[in-house]
C-alpha positions in Angstrom: 45.1 15.4 -75.8 47.9 12.8 -76.1 48.2 10.1 -73.5 51.5 11.5 -72.4 50.0 14.9 -71.6 47.1 13.2 -69.9 49.4 11.1 -67.8 51.4 14.2 -66.8 48.2 16.0 -65.9 47.1 13.2 -63.6 50.4 13.1 -61.9 50.3 16.9 -61.3 46.8 16.5 -59.8 48.1 13.8 -57.5 51.0 16.0 -56.4 48.7 19.0 -55.8 46.6 16.8 -53.4 49.7 15.8 -51.5 51.0 19.4 -51.4 47.7 20.9 -50.3 47.2 18.4 -47.4 50.9 18.4 -46.3 51.0 22.2 -46.4 54.4 21.9 -48.1 54.8 22.8 -51.8 57.7 21.6 -53.9 58.2 18.3 -52.1 58.5 15.2 -54.3 56.9 12.2 -52.5 58.2 8.7 -53.1 54.6 7.4 -53.3 51.6 8.7 -55.3 48.3 6.8 -55.5 46.1 6.2 -58.5 42.9 4.2 -59.0 42.3 1.5 -61.5 41.5 4.0 -64.3 44.7 5.9 -63.7 42.9 8.8 -61.9 44.5 10.2 -58.7 43.1 8.7 -55.5 42.1 11.6 -53.4 42.0 9.8 -50.1 45.3 7.9 -50.4 47.2 10.9 -51.7 45.7 12.9 -48.8 47.2 10.2 -46.5 50.6 10.7 -48.1 50.3 14.4 -47.5 49.3 13.8 -43.8 52.4 11.6 -43.3 54.5 14.5 -44.5 52.6 16.9 -42.2 52.7 14.9 -39.0 55.8 12.7 -39.2 59.6 12.9 -39.9 59.4 11.9 -43.6 63.1 11.7 -44.0 63.3 9.1 -41.2 60.4 7.1 -42.7 61.7 7.1 -46.2 65.2 6.2 -45.0 63.7 3.2 -43.1 61.8 2.1 -46.2 64.8 2.4 -48.6 67.6 1.1 -46.3 65.7 -1.5 -44.3 62.5 -2.7 -46.0 63.6 -2.5 -49.6 66.7 -4.7 -48.8 64.5 -7.4 -47.6 63.4 -10.4 -49.6 59.9 -9.3 -48.7 60.4 -5.7 -49.8 57.1 -5.1 -51.5 55.0 -6.9 -48.9 56.7 -5.1 -46.0 56.3 -1.7 -47.7 52.6 -2.3 -48.3 52.0 -3.5 -44.7 53.9 -0.4 -43.4 51.7 2.0 -45.4 48.6 0.1 -44.2 49.7 0.9 -40.6 50.6 4.5 -41.5 47.2 5.0 -43.1 45.5 4.2 -39.8 47.8 6.3 -37.7 47.6 9.4 -40.0 43.8 9.1 -40.1 43.4 8.9 -36.3 45.8 11.9 -35.9 43.9 14.1 -38.3 40.2 13.1 -38.0 39.5 15.4 -35.1 40.4 18.6 -37.0 39.4 17.4 -40.5 36.0 15.7 -40.3 35.6 15.4 -44.1 38.4 12.8 -44.0 35.8 10.3 -42.7 33.6 10.5 -45.8 36.7 10.4 -48.1 37.9 7.2 -46.3 34.4 5.6 -46.5 34.1 6.3 -50.2 37.6 5.0 -50.9 36.8 1.8 -49.1 33.6 1.3 -51.0 35.3 1.9 -54.3 38.2 -0.4 -53.5 35.9 -3.3 -52.6 33.7 -2.7 -55.6 36.6 -2.7 -58.0 38.1 -5.8 -56.3 34.8 -7.7 -56.8 34.3 -6.5 -60.4 37.8 -7.1 -61.8 38.1 -10.6 -63.4 41.3 -11.9 -61.7 42.8 -14.9 -63.4 44.8 -17.7 -61.7 48.0 -16.3 -63.1 47.3 -12.8 -61.7 46.4 -14.3 -58.3 49.8 -15.9 -58.3 51.4 -12.6 -59.0 49.5 -10.7 -56.3 50.7 -10.0 -52.8 47.9 -12.0 -51.3 48.5 -11.3 -47.6 48.6 -7.5 -48.2 45.6 -7.7 -50.4 43.6 -9.7 -47.8 44.5 -7.1 -45.1 43.6 -4.2 -47.3 40.2 -5.7 -48.1 39.4 -6.3 -44.5 40.5 -2.8 -43.5 38.0 -1.5 -46.1 35.3 -3.8 -44.8 35.9 -2.5 -41.3 35.7 1.1 -42.5 32.2 0.6 -44.1 30.9 -1.3 -41.1 31.1 -4.9 -42.4 32.6 -7.5 -40.0 36.2 -8.4 -40.7 36.5 -11.8 -42.3 40.0 -13.1 -41.7 40.1 -16.9 -41.2 43.8 -17.5 -40.7 44.8 -16.7 -37.1 48.3 -15.6 -38.2 46.8 -13.1 -40.7 44.4 -11.9 -38.0 47.2 -11.2 -35.5 49.1 -9.2 -38.2 46.0 -7.2 -39.0 45.5 -6.3 -35.3 49.2 -5.4 -35.0 48.9 -3.0 -37.9 46.3 -0.8 -36.1 48.9 2.0 -35.5 47.4 4.7 -33.4 47.3 8.5 -33.9 49.4 9.2 -30.8 52.5 7.3 -32.0 55.5 9.3 -33.2 57.8 8.5 -36.1 60.2 6.4 -34.1 57.3 4.5 -32.5 55.8 3.7 -35.9 59.1 2.3 -37.1 59.5 0.3 -33.9 56.0 -1.1 -34.3 56.8 -2.3 -37.9 60.0 -3.9 -36.7 58.2 -5.7 -34.0 55.7 -7.1 -36.6 58.7 -8.4 -38.7 60.4 -10.0 -35.7 57.1 -11.5 -34.4 55.5 -12.8 -37.6 58.2 -13.3 -40.2 60.7 -15.7 -38.7 61.5 -19.2 -39.8 60.2 -22.0 -37.5 61.3 -25.6 -37.8 58.0 -26.9 -36.3 54.8 -26.9 -38.1 53.0 -23.5 -38.1 50.3 -21.8 -40.3 53.2 -19.9 -42.0 56.8 -21.0 -42.2 58.9 -18.3 -43.7 62.5 -17.2 -43.9 63.1 -13.4 -43.6 66.5 -12.2 -44.9 68.0 -8.8 -45.2 71.1 -9.1 -47.3 73.2 -8.0 -50.2 71.5 -8.2 -53.7 74.0 -10.9 -54.8 73.0 -13.2 -52.0 69.3 -12.6 -52.6 69.8 -13.7 -56.2 71.8 -16.7 -55.2 69.0 -17.8 -52.7 66.4 -17.3 -55.5 68.4 -19.6 -57.7 68.6 -22.6 -55.3 65.2 -22.2 -53.4 61.7 -22.3 -54.8 60.1 -18.9 -54.6 57.2 -16.9 -55.8 58.1 -14.3 -58.5 56.0 -11.2 -58.7 54.8 -8.8 -61.4 58.1 -7.0 -61.9 61.4 -8.6 -60.9 63.0 -5.3 -59.9 60.1 -4.6 -57.6 59.7 -7.9 -55.8 62.5 -9.7 -54.0 61.0 -12.4 -51.9 61.6 -16.0 -51.0 58.9 -18.2 -49.6 59.7 -21.5 -48.1 56.6 -23.4 -47.0 57.0 -27.1 -46.0 54.4 -29.3 -44.4 55.4 -32.0 -42.0 54.8 -34.6 -44.7 57.3 -33.3 -47.2 60.0 -31.9 -45.0 62.1 -35.0 -45.5 62.3 -34.3 -49.3 62.8 -30.6 -49.1 66.6 -30.6 -49.6 66.2 -33.0 -52.4 63.7 -30.7 -54.1 65.9 -27.6 -53.5 69.1 -29.0 -55.0 67.7 -31.2 -57.8 65.5 -28.7 -59.7 65.5 -29.7 -63.3 63.0 -28.3 -65.9 62.0 -31.2 -68.1 60.9 -30.4 -71.7 57.9 -32.5 -72.7 58.4 -35.1 -75.5 56.6 -34.8 -78.9 54.3 -37.6 -77.8 53.3 -35.8 -74.7 52.8 -32.5 -76.6 50.7 -34.2 -79.2 48.5 -35.8 -76.5 48.0 -32.4 -74.8 47.7 -29.9 -77.7 46.9 -31.9 -80.8 49.1 -33.3 -83.6 51.9 -31.1 -84.9 51.3 -29.0 -87.9 54.7 -29.9 -89.2 56.7 -33.0 -89.8 59.1 -34.1 -87.1 62.1 -33.0 -89.2 60.6 -29.6 -90.0 59.6 -29.0 -86.4 63.2 -29.9 -85.3 64.5 -27.4 -87.8 62.2 -24.7 -86.6 63.0 -25.4 -82.9 66.7 -25.2 -83.5 66.2 -21.9 -85.3 64.2 -20.1 -82.7 64.9 -21.9 -79.4 68.3 -20.2 -78.9 69.8 -17.8 -76.4 67.3 -17.1 -73.6 64.9 -19.6 -75.1 67.3 -22.5 -75.4 65.7 -24.5 -72.5 62.1 -24.4 -73.9 60.5 -25.7 -77.0 57.9 -24.9 -79.7 54.7 -26.7 -80.8 52.4 -25.8 -83.7 49.0 -27.4 -83.9 46.1 -27.1 -86.3 43.8 -29.3 -84.1 41.5 -26.7 -82.6 39.9 -29.0 -80.0 36.3 -29.0 -78.9 34.3 -25.8 -79.3 33.9 -24.2 -75.9 30.3 -24.1 -74.9 30.8 -20.9 -72.9 32.1 -19.2 -76.1 29.1 -20.1 -78.3 26.6 -19.4 -75.5 28.0 -15.8 -75.1 27.9 -15.3 -78.9 24.2 -16.5 -79.2 23.3 -14.4 -76.2 24.5 -11.3 -78.0 23.6 -12.4 -81.5 21.5 -9.4 -82.4 24.2 -6.9 -81.5 26.9 -8.9 -83.3 24.7 -9.1 -86.5 24.4 -5.3 -86.5 28.1 -4.8 -85.9 29.0 -7.3 -88.6 26.8 -5.5 -91.2 28.4 -2.1 -90.3 31.9 -3.4 -90.3 31.5 -5.3 -93.7 30.1 -2.1 -95.3 33.0 0.0 -94.1 35.6 -2.5 -95.4 33.8 -2.8 -98.8 33.7 1.0 -99.2 37.4 1.2 -98.4 38.2 -1.5 -100.9 36.2 0.3 -103.6 37.8 3.7 -103.0 41.2 2.1 -102.8 40.8 0.4 -106.2 39.5 3.4 -108.1 41.6 4.4 -111.1 43.5 7.7 -110.9 43.2 10.4 -113.7 46.6 12.0 -114.4 47.5 15.0 -116.7 49.1 13.7 -120.0 50.2 14.8 -123.5 47.8 12.3 -125.1 44.7 10.5 -124.3 41.2 12.0 -123.6 41.0 15.8 -124.0 40.2 17.5 -120.7 38.1 20.7 -121.2 39.2 22.4 -117.9 42.9 22.1 -118.9 42.7 23.6 -122.4 43.4 27.1 -121.1 46.8 25.8 -119.9 47.8 24.9 -123.4 46.8 28.3 -124.8 48.2 30.5 -122.1 50.9 28.5 -120.4 51.8 26.4 -123.4 51.4 23.3 -121.3 51.0 20.3 -123.6 49.4 18.2 -120.8 45.8 19.0 -121.7 44.8 15.3 -121.9 44.0 12.8 -119.2 45.5 9.3 -118.9 43.9 6.7 -116.7 46.4 4.9 -114.4 44.9 1.9 -112.7 45.7 1.6 -109.0 48.1 -1.2 -108.2 47.3 -2.8 -104.8 49.1 -5.7 -103.3 47.1 -8.6 -102.0 46.4 -8.2 -98.3 46.5 -11.0 -95.7 45.6 -10.4 -92.0 46.6 -12.5 -89.0 44.9 -12.1 -85.6 47.4 -13.3 -82.9 45.5 -13.9 -79.6 47.2 -14.1 -76.2 45.8 -17.4 -74.9 47.4 -17.3 -71.5 45.5 -17.5 -68.2 45.6 -13.7 -67.9 42.8 -13.7 -70.5 40.6 -15.9 -68.3 37.2 -14.5 -67.7 37.4 -12.7 -71.1 37.7 -15.8 -73.2 34.1 -15.7 -74.6 34.3 -12.0 -75.5 37.6 -12.5 -77.3 36.3 -15.5 -79.2 33.2 -13.7 -80.3 35.0 -10.6 -81.4 37.5 -12.7 -83.4 34.6 -14.5 -85.1 32.9 -11.2 -85.9 36.1 -9.9 -87.5 36.7 -13.1 -89.4 33.2 -13.1 -90.9 33.5 -9.4 -92.0 36.8 -10.1 -93.8 35.5 -13.2 -95.4 32.6 -11.3 -96.9 34.9 -8.7 -98.5 37.4 -11.3 -99.7 40.4 -10.5 -97.4 42.1 -13.7 -96.1 42.5 -13.9 -92.4 44.1 -16.5 -90.1 43.5 -16.7 -86.3 46.2 -18.1 -84.0 46.3 -18.3 -80.3 49.5 -18.7 -78.2 50.4 -19.7 -74.7 53.3 -21.3 -72.8 53.0 -24.2 -70.5 55.5 -26.7 -69.0 58.4 -25.3 -71.0 56.6 -25.3 -74.3 55.3 -22.3 -76.3 52.2 -23.5 -78.2 50.8 -21.8 -81.4 47.4 -23.2 -82.0 45.8 -22.3 -85.4 42.1 -21.7 -84.9 41.5 -20.7 -88.6 43.7 -21.0 -91.6 43.8 -18.4 -94.4 42.2 -20.8 -96.9 39.6 -22.1 -94.5 36.0 -20.8 -95.1 34.5 -21.8 -91.8 35.3 -19.7 -88.7 33.7 -22.1 -86.2 37.1 -23.2 -84.9 37.6 -19.8 -83.3 35.0 -20.8 -80.7 37.6 -23.4 -79.5 39.7 -20.6 -78.2 40.8 -21.5 -74.6 42.9 -19.7 -72.0 45.7 -21.5 -70.1 49.3 -21.2 -69.0 51.6 -18.2 -69.5 52.8 -16.1 -72.4 56.4 -16.1 -73.7 55.7 -13.4 -76.2 59.2 -13.1 -77.7 59.5 -16.7 -78.8 55.9 -16.9 -80.0 56.3 -13.8 -82.2 59.5 -15.0 -83.7 57.9 -18.3 -84.6 54.8 -16.8 -86.1 56.0 -16.3 -89.7 56.2 -20.1 -90.0 52.4 -20.0 -90.3 52.5 -17.2 -92.9 54.8 -18.7 -95.5 52.3 -19.3 -98.3 50.9 -15.7 -98.3 52.3 -12.9 -100.4 51.8 -9.1 -100.5 50.8 -6.9 -97.7 50.9 -8.6 -94.3 49.0 -7.1 -91.4 49.4 -8.6 -87.9 47.1 -7.7 -85.0 48.3 -8.9 -81.6 45.9 -9.1 -78.7 48.1 -8.8 -75.6 48.4 -7.3 -72.1 52.0 -6.1 -72.9 53.2 -8.1 -69.9 55.1 -11.2 -71.2 55.8 -13.7 -68.5 56.6 -17.4 -68.3 57.2 -19.9 -65.5 60.4 -21.1 -67.2 63.3 -18.8 -66.4 65.9 -17.2 -68.6 68.9 -19.6 -68.4 72.0 -18.5 -66.6 75.0 -17.5 -68.6 78.5 -17.9 -67.2 78.5 -17.1 -63.5 75.3 -15.1 -63.9 72.1 -16.3 -62.2 68.8 -17.3 -63.8 66.3 -14.5 -64.4 62.6 -14.7 -64.3 61.1 -14.3 -67.8 59.1 -11.3 -67.0 59.5 -7.5 -66.4 62.3 -5.7 -68.2 64.1 -8.8 -69.7 60.9 -10.2 -71.2 59.8 -6.8 -72.6 63.2 -6.3 -74.1 63.0 -9.8 -75.7 59.5 -9.1 -77.1 60.6 -5.7 -78.4 63.5 -7.4 -80.4 61.0 -9.9 -81.8 58.7 -7.2 -83.0 61.6 -5.5 -84.7 62.6 -8.7 -86.4 59.0 -9.1 -87.7 59.0 -5.6 -89.1 62.3 -6.3 -90.9 60.4 -9.1 -92.6 57.9 -6.7 -94.0 55.1 -7.5 -91.5 53.1 -4.5 -90.3 52.1 -4.8 -86.6 49.4 -3.3 -84.4 49.1 -4.4 -80.8 45.7 -4.4 -79.2 46.5 -3.8 -75.5 44.0 -5.0 -72.9 45.0 -5.4 -69.2 43.8 -5.2 -65.7 46.9 -3.2 -64.8 46.6 0.5 -64.4 46.6 2.3 -67.8 49.7 4.4 -67.0 51.8 1.2 -66.4 50.5 -0.8 -69.3 50.9 2.2 -71.7 54.6 2.6 -70.7 55.2 -1.1 -71.4 53.3 -0.9 -74.7 55.3 2.1 -75.9 58.5 0.3 -75.0 57.7 -2.8 -77.0 55.6 -1.6 -79.9 56.5 2.1 -80.3 53.5 3.9 -81.7 51.8 0.9 -83.1 49.4 0.0 -80.3 45.8 0.7 -79.3 44.7 0.6 -75.7 41.5 -1.5 -75.5 39.7 -0.6 -72.3 36.7 -2.6 -73.6 37.3 -5.8 -75.5 33.8 -5.6 -77.0 35.3 -2.9 -79.3 38.1 -5.1 -80.6 36.6 -5.9 -84.0 35.7 -2.2 -84.6 39.1 -1.0 -83.7 40.7 -3.5 -86.0 38.3 -2.3 -88.7 39.5 1.3 -88.2 43.1 0.3 -88.8 42.2 -1.9 -91.8 40.3 0.9 -93.5 43.5 3.0 -93.5 45.7 0.2 -94.6 43.4 -0.7 -97.5 42.9 2.8 -98.7 46.4 4.1 -98.4 48.2 0.9 -99.4 51.2 -0.8 -97.9 53.3 2.4 -97.7 51.0 3.8 -95.2 52.0 3.1 -91.6 49.2 1.4 -89.6 
């Protein structure tokens, strides 16, 4: 079954849940719920169905589209509203549908378990709607009988206000949400736990406010339109200065060298590379290439030694697979010929068919030299998986070294306006210990990093295979510069994916074969859509990073055996 058909099947199952509970078939809800693995969430989709059954859905959806979605806090307000709707629909239905209590309990247990097990990085915490997430977690805690743990009194009052009851009608639900917005999301000039401006305005004004005020940008620019203005009593005097004097400073070479190690290139060469790639949407950022790996991370080596027995077994199996592929790929081919060695089983063709090709000629197989590069996303989104990635990269490097295939390992990340490419292992380097210096930090400006990558591949010829470990979600703190009267855009979402897609296309035009190894905490359906947009068919979804080396081995087997004309 293809992923597309699986995705469609899951969506149909979610729709069937909504239709069955609502008692209305053929409706197309604006919201469907899926769990972390992309499977339909039975309880939340049942709640969507109950909202259709008991309330004026047209009035509710119009309120969300025409009021909440025009707010700077669109996503936050929508999530809070659904949190209130969940409580109201549950209370209204529980008396005649007792099974709903068990569904709700199991949903709450699973939500809290997944929240505790997912390794959230600092970058992802910044991109999450933290207020809504806090309230959801505490709603689930209350459901399973654990005391609510909300410390902030402002958050606690919102949580209490969101306890919509089952006897409220549609108009009363909307009025309750409006009261929450008026009561808790107003700007106060005196010091309070939260100081927030709430605007409802035209999209142009929202973009203008984003340009001049500091704000938190979410996962997708088209989904999150919010402006947060938090000022303590100590820094209010400098707030206007901060707002109207925002200048993004690019670090000097001396600062970069101190932070990330000496440059791999001379000053003149680096200036030439920077002028070539730091153009257009990247004109306000810079590049830095470093071969200084830094100190080996103790946590990386500790993880490797802890699983040493398993890695040894996997290394032996992977090495044998690649050796066999190389042997089969290099075998000579016997072709029919008019001279050479007589072939007994072809003699009859000469006597009956008068075919003179009764001999065999040996044609040696011509294979180009192969070089492989492993390009590791080193942004903070990899935090918590750092040791697994380093160990898998080391395992792959050792297997390729034993079969004689040159491999280079490079990590990349963006920080303070600079995209850094750090070479952990060079093609000619025999030791792979530098891979254990792999460290996660910053953001990932994928489009710029990919365009600059060939600068580290200049001395290699023949077939070039590139494996990119990524979450298919490029994002950077430095915005896309404004052009003309247009406003700055966040480097993330659709603009960043488009830029990365163009960079991938440019690499392919240079003869580099690409395979993306996609690993993300985002729901599989969302990340697959982004991966298809950027990489076409050349990607693998890695649910488990412990399989990274084996998956790369699968692709390498095909590339070695079929040669450079075979698509990876």
